[in-house]
N, C-alpha and C positions, 0 to 999 in steps of 0.2 A: 503493497500499501505506502501513501505516499500523501504529503502534504495537502488537505483545501479545506476551506471552507464550509460550514455544514449550516442552513438554515432551516428552522419549523418554520413553516409559515403559517398565520395567523388565519386568512383568507384567502380568498382567489386573488382579490388584488396585488393581495400582499406577495402572490409565487408570482403573480406578471411583471408587477414593478422590481422584484429581484433578478427575476432572470432578462429583465428589458437591460438592467444596470449593467450586464456581463455577459457579454455573448458565446463565455466556454463556458458560462454555467449551465447545469442540467437538472431538470424535473427528479425526483426521486418516487416512486409511487411503491409497487409491491418490492422493488428490487431484487427480481429473482436471479432475470439478469444481467443487470446493471454494475450491482455489487460483485459478481462475478469476473465480470470487467474491468473493475478496476482494481482488481486484487493483482490479475494479469495484465494488468496496463494497456488494456487493446480499448479501455478509455482513463482519459483523463483531464475530466473537467475541474479548471479552477474552483468550484463550489459546487453543492448539489443543495435542492430547494427540496426540501420534504414537505408529501401533500396527504402524508398521514394523518394529520389531523384535522382534515376537512369535512365533516361531515355532508357539504355542502354537495361534494361528490360524492357518494353515497345513496343507499337505496335501490330497489326494485318496486315498481309501479303497472300497474295497466292501464292504460288510458285508450279507451276505445276500443281498437283493433288492433293496435299498439302497445308493445311492452319497453318502456323504459328503465336502461340497469343503468347504475351511475358507475362514472370510471374509475371509483375505489373503491368497488363490488369486489369482493376477494372472490376468488372461482368459487368455495365453498361455501358461500353464502348463495352463490346463484345455482349451484347446485342442487341443494337443501329449499331452496323459497320454491313455495305451495304456489307462490303467482307465474313461475315460472315452469315445475311441473305442470299444473292446471295447461297452463296456455301452448310454452314451446317444450313436452317431454324433451323433444330431441338438442337442444339448449343446453340444456339438465343435463344431459346423458353427457355432451362434451362435457361439461365445465367439470363435471365431475369423479372423467380418466384423463385429467391432467396431473402429472405430477406426482407425490404422494402425498402424505396430509398436510406435512409441514410446506409444501410448494403452494395447494390450494388454500390454505389460510391466511397462506402471505402474499398470494400474486393476485394479480388485480384485471380486470376485464381492459382499462386504459390501458396501463402499463403493458401487458401482450400487443395491442395491437399496435403500439406507438412503436413497440421494437420491431414487431412485423420479421418475426424467424421465422424460416421458411416452412421449419418443422413444427410450429407452433397451434395449438387446437385452434382459437377465437379466428384470427384471418379465414377459414373455410366455413363457420360459422355466419361471421358476417356477411362476407359475400354472398353465399350459397342462399343464406335465408332475405336478402334484400336489404340489407340494412341500412342506417341514417351514421353518419357518427357524426356530433354535435359539439363544435367548438366553442372557446370564445368568440370563432372572429364569423362563422357560417355551420351551414348545414353539409358536410360533404358525406354523396351517395356512395355505400362501397364502393361500383365498379368504381371508383374515380380515387378511392380511398389510397389501394395498397398500390403502387406503384414499381416494385421492383426489391432485390433483398437486401431488408432492414432496411427499406427505405419509403416511406409514405407520402402525402402531400400536405404534411404539418407544417407549417412556417417552425422557424426556431422557434419563437418567444407567444405560440401557439399550443393552447391547453385546451385536453378531452375534457368535456363536463359528464360524458355519457354517450349511449346506445342507443340508439329506438329502433326495435325487433317488431316488424309487420310481425301478425298472428298466422301462420300458414293453412290452410287447410292438414296437410298432412304435410310432415318431413321425417328426416331419417339421418342420424352421422353416424359412423362407423369408423375406428383407425386401424390399421395394421401399425402399431409400435416398435421402435427398439428396444430390446428386453434392458437392456438396463437405463436405458436412460427416458424410457415414456415416452420421448419423442415422436410426431408419429415419422414412419417411411413414406407412408400414404395416407390422408384421411381423408374424407370427400361428406358430406354436406350434402343432398336432395332435398326441395322443398317444392313442395306444390302451392299455388295462391290462385285460384280462380283460372284460367286460362291459361297462366305461367308455370312454366316449370324451370326450376335453377337446381345447377350442377355444380359444385366450387371441388375442387383438390387441390390440397395441401404436402406440402414432404415433398411432393414427385419434382418440383422445380426451384427455381429460384426465389419463387413471389406464388403465394395461390395466383388460380386460374379457374374461369368457367370452360365447364365443355360444350361448348353450340350442341353438336351429333347428338351425346345422349338429350339434351335438354327439348330436345325438338321431338326426339324418337320418346321421350319420355308425354310430351305434350298430347301425344295420339294415341300413346296406352301406355299409359302408369304399370309397369308391374316389370320386374326385375329380366324376365324373358323379351322386352324392347329392345334391351342392349345389348344383344348378342347379336355378333357380327362387327361391332364398333372397333375399333384402334384407334388407341391413343397414337402420336406421333413420340416414339422418345427424343426425337431432336430436341436438344437443348436439356434436355433434362438432368437434375442430378445423378452425379453418379459416383460411388464411394467405396468403401470397402465391405458397408454394410446392404449393398445391391448395383449392380449398373442401370442404366439407364432405360434399355429394354423392360429389364425386371419393374423396374417402378411405370411403366407403363403398362406394362401388361396389370399390377397390382392397381392400378384408378379401374379400370375395366372391373374385377375381381369387386374391389372395397366397393365402388359405386353399384353394384347388381344385391349387394348386403344391404346397402343403405335404403336400394327403393324397398327392401323387403322389408326393413323394418317401420318406414312410413306406412306399408299399407299395414300390416299388422298393431301400428300404434292408436 
């Protein structure tokens, strides 16, 4: 570790002012990725602005046909929320499968999507459900939010307030985890809302992505068998000691079918 300043924000305005005053400062949410990055000196901010005490960034509420989840909602809170379980069971499943108990009790929704790790769970959920990321400046549709590996549309002094999830008619989330880390080698969220079907895959590529061919097939016939014969192009997908690009491309198809089966049975 190295020397840096630590500020516990009193409110949202205080957090924004501290970040604006120091372009090398970073927000600290749950710290499940950032603190590890500091230990390894992969990140070396001049200051951390802790958001942990900001009640305004917490809470889970249903508002009409949408679920509003605060940016500082812990994974365990989302997984246990009766509101989420009743309205979007697939989102509760996603949150309940992140890491281990320690990670789920510290990690946050906002921190996860702001980091946009290729193998994280929430990006697939946010993109697959067609959610909207609400910040201190604007509302960003999921399709515009995730821009690349560890990259998002957020500006340096822009803070996520929460995420607005439309309640789907049915949805399913399935992850094929790497056994040691429990990160996703491949994960897929499938959601149907009215005539629209969305399929989002994470872990397979540098950034979460949608699979239009699968969406079109499922819009016509929402069954796992509708995905028979649809192949994902391995070009540009991740390749490491855990699996080749071709292996991950194959897994997207397998996991997508399982996600559809989960949606149908829920």
